[in-house]
Each structure stands twice: as structure tokens, then as C-alpha cells.
C-alpha positions as CSV (number, residue, x, y, z in Angstrom):
1,M,54.9,106.4,196.5
2,T,57.3,109.3,196.5
3,K,56.8,112.3,198.6
4,E,55.9,114.4,195.5
5,E,53.2,112.0,194.3
6,Y,51.7,111.7,197.9
7,Q,51.5,115.8,198.0
8,E,49.7,115.6,194.6
9,V,47.0,113.1,195.7
10,L,46.5,115.2,198.9
11,N,46.0,118.4,196.6
12,K,43.4,116.4,194.3
13,Q,41.4,115.4,197.4
14,K,41.5,119.3,198.2
15,G,40.4,120.2,194.9
16,N,43.8,121.6,193.7
17,Y,45.1,120.1,190.5
18,N,48.1,120.2,188.3
19,G,47.0,120.0,184.6
20,F,43.8,120.5,182.9
21,G,41.7,118.0,184.9
22,F,40.5,115.4,182.4
23,T,41.5,111.8,181.4
24,I,41.9,110.5,177.9
25,L,41.1,107.4,176.1
26,L,43.5,106.4,173.2
27,G,42.7,104.3,170.5
28,A,41.0,106.3,167.8
29,E,42.4,108.8,165.4
30,F,42.4,111.4,168.0
31,P,42.2,111.1,171.7
32,M,38.7,111.3,173.5
33,V,38.1,112.7,176.8
34,A,37.1,109.8,179.2
35,S,36.2,112.0,182.3
36,V,36.5,115.4,183.4
37,I,37.4,116.2,187.2
38,G,34.9,118.2,189.1
39,N,35.7,121.8,189.7
40,S,38.9,121.5,187.4
41,P,40.0,123.8,184.6
42,A,38.6,121.5,182.1
43,E,35.0,121.6,183.5
44,N,34.8,125.1,184.1
45,A,35.8,125.6,180.3
46,G,32.9,123.1,179.4
47,I,34.9,120.3,178.1
48,R,32.7,116.9,178.5
49,A,33.4,113.2,178.6
50,G,33.2,112.1,175.0
51,D,34.7,115.1,173.3
52,T,37.4,114.3,171.0
53,L,40.6,116.6,171.3
54,I,41.7,117.7,167.9
55,S,44.3,120.6,168.8
56,G,45.5,122.8,171.3
57,Q,46.6,126.5,170.9
58,V,48.6,128.8,173.2
59,G,49.3,132.1,171.7
60,E,50.6,131.3,168.2
61,Q,51.6,128.0,169.1
62,K,48.7,125.5,167.6
63,V,49.5,121.7,168.4
64,E,47.6,118.9,166.6
65,F,46.8,116.1,169.0
66,D,48.4,112.8,168.2
67,K,47.3,109.7,170.2
68,E,50.6,108.5,170.5
69,Y,52.1,111.6,172.1
70,I,49.2,113.4,173.7
71,G,50.6,113.4,177.2
72,N,53.7,115.0,176.1
73,L,51.8,117.6,174.0
74,L,49.6,118.7,176.8
75,D,52.3,119.2,179.2
76,D,54.2,121.0,176.6
77,L,51.2,123.3,176.3
78,G,51.5,124.1,179.8
79,S,48.4,123.9,182.4
80,T,49.1,127.4,183.7
81,A,48.6,128.8,180.2
82,T,45.1,129.6,178.4
83,V,44.7,126.8,176.1
84,L,42.5,127.1,173.0
85,F,41.3,123.3,172.5
86,E,39.7,122.6,169.2
87,I,37.3,119.7,170.1
88,E,34.5,117.8,168.3
89,R,31.1,116.8,169.9
90,Q,28.6,115.0,168.4
91,G,29.7,115.7,164.7
92,Q,30.4,119.6,165.3
93,T,33.7,121.2,165.9
94,H,34.2,123.5,169.0
95,F,36.6,125.8,170.5
96,I,36.9,126.0,174.2
97,S,39.4,127.8,176.5
């Protein structure tokens, strides 16, 4: 483990996160939220396990989520920016930021 990786683990234990605070499952057409970290930006915004991630938008930049490139796309959106996520939950589309 590098020094940076160790520091990231310590930050997560303290409740400080880099990123949005959710893990994803790949396999379907769009990625699905597998879990949401407590007290993370994702939980505070209302994202739930089981939500399907369709797209994300920061300002005028909208990105369709592709299961093969989701990690890079989320990184490109920037975790410090306000992101409007388009999700599908139980057959209904929702927009969460």
C-alpha cells in the first residue's frame, strides 16, 4: 500500500471521502449502484443501492454512462462539482444532485 492509499483509507475511516460515495455493479446496459457509503455526498443527495445510473451533468456537460467507461466518466465529472445524476429507480426516472 502506498502512502497515498493508506491516507485514503484513514480519511474514509474518519468519514472523509474522495468521490461521490457509492460503488457500482457492471453487467447490464447501464451501471447499477451496489452500495452507498453513509454520510457521503451520494447518500446526502438521495442515491440508493439499486439505482441505475443513466447519465450525469455538470453545467452544460452531459455524460451518458457506459458500463465500460463509468469510472473514467465519473472522474471526469469531478467529485467537487455539483452533478445532476439521471437515475432509474423502480421503473421511474429521477434527477438527483
